[in-house]
N, C-alpha and C positions, 0 to 999 in steps of 0.2 A: 646516593644523594643525601646531603644533610638538610634537614628541614629548615634550618636557619638561613639557608641559601636559596630555598625553593620559593618561587613566586606563585603562591596559591592563597589569595585572600579569601578567607571564609567569613560567612555571615550567619547570624542567628535568625534574621528576618527572611521570610519568604519573598521572592520577587513578586512585583505587582502583577496581578491577573494570572499568576501561575496556578494551575489546577492539577496538573499531572506530576507524579513523583519525579520523573526524569527531569522535568523543567525546574522543579524546586530544588532537588538535591544536586544536580550538576552545577547550578548557579551558586547555591549556598556553599558547596564544597570547593569552589574555585576552579572548576573544569572549563566553564564557559562564561561569557559575559555578554549581555545584550548591549548593542551599540545603537540600534534603531529598530523600528517595527519590522520584525521578521529577519533581523540581521544580527549575527552573533560572532564574537571573537572566540577563538579557541586559545585558552591559556595553556601553559606548559603541560599540566596534567591531561587536559583534553586532547592536546596534540599528541601525547604519547599513546593514548588509546586509539586515536585516529590513524596513526602510523602503523600500529599493530594490525588494524583492520585492513589497511591498504596493502600491507605486506602479504597477508593471507590471500586477498583477492588477486593480487598480481601473480603470486606463485601458481595459483590454480589456473588462471587465465593463460599464463605462459605455457603451463604444462599441456593445456588443451590446444596449443598451436597458434593462439592469437598473438598479434604483434601490437605493442604499445606505442602510442604517439600522443601528441598534445595538439588539440585544435584550438584556434583562437576563441576566447570567451565571447567575442563580438563577431557577428555574421552580417555581411551586406544584405540588406532587405531584398535586393533583386533576386537572390537565391530562393527566398521564401515566396516571393511573388511567382517565381517560375514553377514551384511545386504546387502553388495554389493555396498554401496555408496562411499566407500573410493576412488575408482579409477574414479568414474563418477561425483562426486560433482563439480569438477573444482578447479581453483586456489583460489577461495574464502575460501576454507577449509585450515586453517593454520595447517600444519603438522610439528612436531618437535620431537627430541629425547632427553631423559635425559642423565645423565652421564653414565648410564649403557646400553645405546643404545636401551632402550625401546622406542617404538614409541607411540606418543600421538597426539591428535588433540584438538584445542580450539573449544569448541562446538558452532556451529552456530544454531543447533537445537539439541534436546535431545531424539529423538525417540529410538535410540539404547541404551542409558543410562537407560531410564525408563524401557525398556523391560528387560534389565539385572537385574534391581531392583526387578521385580515381577516374573521373570522366575523361575520356580521350587519352588515358594512360594505360588502363587495363583494356586492351582492345581485342583480345583473343580468348577463346575458351581454354586455351592451354595455360593461361595465367590464373585460372580459377581452380579451386575456391580461394578466397582471401578473407581474412577476418582481422579487422583493425579495432583497437579499443583505446580508451583514455580514462584516466581518473582526473576529472577536472570540474571546474565551477559551472554551475547552472544558475539561472535566475528566472523565477516566475513571480509576477507581480500579484501575489495572492490578495484577494479582497479583504480577507480577515486572517492575517497570520496569527497563529496561536499554537499552543502546545509545545513551545520551545523549538527544539530541533526537528520535531515531527511535522510541523507545518510552517516552515519559514519561507522567505523569499529567495535568499541566496543559499545554495547548498552544494555539497560535493557529491559527485555521482560518478560511478563507473558506467560508461555507456560504450557498448561495442556494436559493430555493424559488420555483417558478413555478406559476401557477394558470391553468387553461384550461377552456373550455366543452366540449371534445371531445378524443378521442384523437388525431385528426389534427393539431390545433394543438399538443398536447403533443409529438408526434413532431417537428414543425417546430422547436420550442424545443430539444428534445434534440439535434437535428442542429446547431442554431446553437451550443449549448454545446460540442459536440464540436469544432467549428471554433475557437471562442473559446479553449478550453483548449489546443488544439494550438498556437494562436498565442502564448499565454502561455508555454508551455514552450519554444517555439522562441525567443522573445525572451530567455528566461532562459539560453539557450545549452545546453540539455540534449539528450542523445541519449535519446530516449524511444520507447516503443511504446504503442499503444492496444490493450488486450486485453479479451476477454470475461471477465466476473467474476461472482462470487457476491454477492448483495445483502446477505447477512448479517443483522444485527439490524435494519437499516433497512427491509428488505423491498422489494417492488416488482419490476419486471422491467426488461429492456433495460439491464442493468448493464454499464458499461464502466469499466475502470481505466486510468489513465495511469501507466505504469511507466518510471522512469529506469533504464537499464541500467548496472549496476555489479557489480564482482566480489563485493562484500560485501552484495548484495541479500538481503533477508529473505524474498522471495517467489520461487518458481520459476515461470517462464513458458515456454510452448511456442510457437514461431513456425514457420511453414511456410517452407521454403527456396525455395519456388517462387512462392507467392501471398501475399496480404496477411493470411491467417488468423493470429491470435495469441490466446492465452487464458491466463489464470491456470491453473495446474495443478489448482486446486480445481474448475474447471468445464470443463476442456479435453475436447473430443470428438475422436474419430478415425474413420477409415474402418474398417469391420468387419474385425477381425483374421482372417487366413486361415492355414492350415497345409497344407503339401504332403506331410507325413509320412502314412504309411498309417493310415487310420481303422480302429479296431477294429470288428468286425462280429459281430452275434449274430442268429440267426434270430428270436428273440423276447426280450423283456425277461425277465431271470432273476436270481435271487438267487445270489450267488457267495461261497463261503467264503474270506475273506481274513484269516487269523489274524495279529493284532498289526500289521496294516497301518493305521496311524492317520494318517500324513501324506500329502500329495499326492506327495511325492518317492517315498515307499515304494510308493504305489499305482501310479504310472507305471512304476516299476521292476518291480513284481510282474507287471503285464500287458504289459510291454515296449512301452509306447506313449508318445507325446508327451503332456505334461501338458495340452496344448490340449484333449484329448478327455476330460478329467476335470472334475468340478464340485466346488468346495470350499465349505464353509460357514463363515461368520464370525458368531459370536453376540455381540451387544452389548446392554447394558442401556440402554434409552432413558429419559431423564429428562424428565418433563413437569411442568407447573405443580403439579398435585395428585396425581400418580401416577408410577409407573415400571413398565416392562414389558420383557420380553426379546424381541428381534427377531433373526431369522436372515437373513443376506444371502448369496445364492448367486452366485458368480462362477466363471469358468474357473479351472482349477488353475494356469495360467501367469500369471494376473493378480493384482493387488493391489487391495484395497478402498480407495476414496478416501473418507476420513472425512467431508468436507464434503458430498459427494454422498449418502452414506449418511444423514447427519443430515437433509438436506433430504427424502430419500425417506421417512424416518420422521416428518418434521415435528415433531421433538423439540427440546428446549432444549439437550440434551447427550447424548452417547453415552459410555458407560463400558465397559471390557472386562469380560467375564464369565469367571469362573473355573470349573474343572471341577466343583467342589462345587455351585455354583449350577446348572450345567447338569443335573447328575444329579437335583437336587432338583425341577426342573420337568419331568423325564421325558425329557430328551435324552440321547443316547449320544455322549459326546465322541469325536471321531475317525471317527464313522460316521453323521454327520447328513446326511439328504437330504430333499427336499421331497415325495417320493412317500409318501403316507400320513401326512404330518406334520399333526397335529391340535392345535388349541387354542394354537398358537404363530403369531404374525404373521410372515410372511416375504416377502422380495422377491428377484427374480431379475434379474441384469443383462440388459439389453435385447438384447445381442448373442447371448444364448443362446436367444432365442425361435426356435422351429422347428428347432433343432439336432437332429441324429439320432445314434443310436448312442453316447450318452454314458455315462460311468461315474460313479456317485454313491453316497453312503452309503445304507445300507438301514435306518437307525434301529435297528440291532441290532448288538450287539458282535460284531466279527470277521466282518461281512458287508457286501458292497457289491452294488449293482444294476448290471448291465451291459445294454447295448442300450436305454438309456432315450431316448425322444424327448421333447423339451421342447415339448409341444403340449397343446392343450385346457385351458389355464390362463387364469384371469381376466387380461384385458389390464392391469388395474391392478397386477398383480404385477410387471410388467416396468418397471425403472427404469435410468437411467444410473448405474452404480455403480463402474466401474473407474477406476483411476488411469492416465491416459494417460502414456506414457513417451517419452523421446527415442528416435527411430528408428521410432515408430509412424507410420502414414500419415495425412496431412491429410484431414479429412472433406470438404473442398471441392474439392481437386484431386488428392489421392492421393500427393503428394510427401512426402518424409520430414520429420518434425518435429524441431526442434532445441531443446534446453533452454538457457535463459539465466537469469541472476539479475537481479532487478529490485527497485526500491523504489517502493512505491505513493506517488504524489504528488497524484493527483486521482482522483475517482470521481464518475460521473454515473449517476443512476437515473431510471427512469420509475416513480413511485410509484402512478400511477393514482388510484383512489378509496379506497385502503386507509385513510388517516388521516381523510379528509374524511367518509367514511361513518361511521366509528367515533365521530367527534366531532360528527356532524350539522351539518357546515359545507356549506351549500347556496347555490345561486343560482337565479334563474328563467331558464329557457331561452327560445328564440324563441316557444315555445307557451305561455309562462306556467307551465310545469311546474317544480317544484323538482327540481334535480339536484345531486348532490355534485360538488365541484370535482375536476377531473383535475389531479394535481400532479406536478411534477418536482422532483428534489433534486440539487444539484450542489456538491461539496466539493473544496477544495484545502487540503492541510496546509501552511499558510504557514510556521510556525516550523520544521517538519521540513525544508523546502526549504533552510534554511541548512546543515543537516547533509548533505543530499543533494548539494549543490554540492561539498562536500569529498570525499564518497565517490566522486564522479565525477571528481575531479581533485586528486590529492595525490602526494607522493613521500615518501621516508623522512626528509626534513628538515622537512616540514610542509605547510601548505595551499598550494594553487595556485588563486587566484581568477581567474575570467574578468573581462574588462573591465566587463561589465554589472553584476556583483554586488560587485566589490571596493570596500571603503570608500574607498580612495585609488587614484588612477591611478599615482602615482609616489612613491617613497620616496627623498628626497635624504639621503645619508649623509655627514656631515662626519667625516672620519677623525681629524682632530686639532683639538680645540676650542681649543687654545692658539695655533694659527696664526691671527692676526687677519685676514690677507689672505683665507685660505680661508673663514673665518666670514663676513666681509663679502660676499664673492662669493656664497656660498651663500644668504645672506639676500636679496640683491638678486635672484638668480635665482628664489628662492622667491616673492617678491612679483610678479615679472613673469609667472610661470607661473599664479599665481592670477588675474591680470587676464585671462589667456587662457582662463579657465574650466576649467583643469586642477586636479583635486583632488590636492593635494600634501601629503605628510607630510615635514616637515623634522626629521631626527634630530639635534637639537641637545643631546642628553644628554651629560653629562660621563662617558662610558663608553668602555671600550676598543673599538677597531674590531671585534674579534672578536665582542663582545657584540652590536654593532649589526648586523653582517652575519648573525649567527645569528637575531636577531629578525626581520630582513627575510625570511629563508628560512622561518622558522616561521609568520609572519603571512601571507605569501604574496601580497603586492600584486604586480600584474603586472610592474612595472619598478622598478629602482633606479638611481640615479645616484650614483656614488662620487666625491667630491671629495677627492683624497688626495695621495699623494707625487709624482704627475706633474703637479700643478697648475702648478708653476713652468715647465713646458714647454708650458703651455696645453693639457694633455691631461686628459680625464675618462674614467671607465669607466662604460659603460652596460650593465646586466645585465637579461636577460629571465628572469623567475622560472620560466617554464614549463620551460625546459631548461637554465637557468643559463648560457646563452650570453652571452659578454662581447664588448663592442665598444668600441674606443677612439675617442673623438670630440674634435674641436677645440672649445675654448671659444668661438670666434667663430661657430660654427654650431650651438651646443647648443640654443638656443631654437627655431630652425626645425626641427631634428632631432626634438626632443621633441614639438612640435606635430604633426608629420607622423606620428610613430610612435604616439603615445598617443591622440590625438583620433580 
């Protein structure tokens, strides 16, 4: 490709509200262009990268036995109502009507659509397993689109759905997709981790996220420094926390006057104990489809509540903070809430507190706490995993310390089980002729966000640094002086010869200053550049590696062989 023919409008100015390197550099380098809030056009350079990613994804999915199709971007809302997700998905689901008042949604995921496709067509266990996938557009009406391609409203996604006759075969496919996704991200050249994750709005179990490690990651992940355990902080577990400080002791549970002691810090100071031996209450307003209610979550005084864990424990759509006025209105005493004698209010207790002895907790009365409380004789359903695991906590599998890292989610695999198939009455006949709901798996890769992830994983203060796998071009030939006919002729001849060797070459033949050309090379970030300039008369050329901007002088008589050896 000749640069003079390439549509790649570069800019010196950063896009408005851009904070992440990928958003800044992909826009400035002419890979993408914003057309609206959370909406982006892919220009030729961006499309080249996108196609490379799609090719690798498709090759590995096809190798795994999945079959590609294309589902409509628009889904009739009746299917979402049938699955039960239409009213609970939230405002991210864009709903609209056509001229005939028929209701539709722009698909953020396609579980309903894929079930509609196979329902009453796959009727026997003999036709299973089946795995169908697509690489297609999705739309989520994000409240605050930001970070460029990482948090936009319209995006390209690889989503696959598998159908099985039993849980064992679903597990086999889940394991296969684990290996397939690992191979995809390895081929793309990413440093990634596979972590335990929350299933979110899609539901199901066995959820695993594939995270690329970057400094600007939007997710916190915890990894064990000794074994393979890794998890998103939203679902991370730890070995039970312990404390060597002296435990408070009371001969029997008693009510103790604690005037104006409302916080855990004040409580620990009042009794001269470690916060480990206190229990604090966090009250949230849980929002459901047709109602809302207040729920109290009890955790150790030294811990923090993990919002996603609390949301899952409450099985709610959303949790909102409760203010003091609301607490008083429902009969709670802010600063002194405890589970002993708590009536008419739903509550949950962190599972690490089960069977704990000699704890201090609110007495549900102003200026009073209970001491010597044993957390026993409570309904087992009260105990849930609620705490936010932190760096330095101990691994639940081996006991070693956990380390926190930043990551960007690039893939997610789920075992959906029969959640959607039962709701939508999608059945097959098993070996005994009995109707059974399909066992389903769901497997997604954020294809368009991978373009941004590649830059978040590899950039410097000058611009993008593409790896060989994803770069639109292998080599950028820079003609320093377009008025020198010998240099121009040599560059064009070399350009043609390199193309014949299968090397993707960009020939910068623009009538621009050398400084502009080298700046664009550094901004666009192709792996290598060859500068044909002032030393040409001495049969010398300058070869530059974009990764570290290392320069090397090479002779013209060995340039073709050198480039083939280095680039290919």
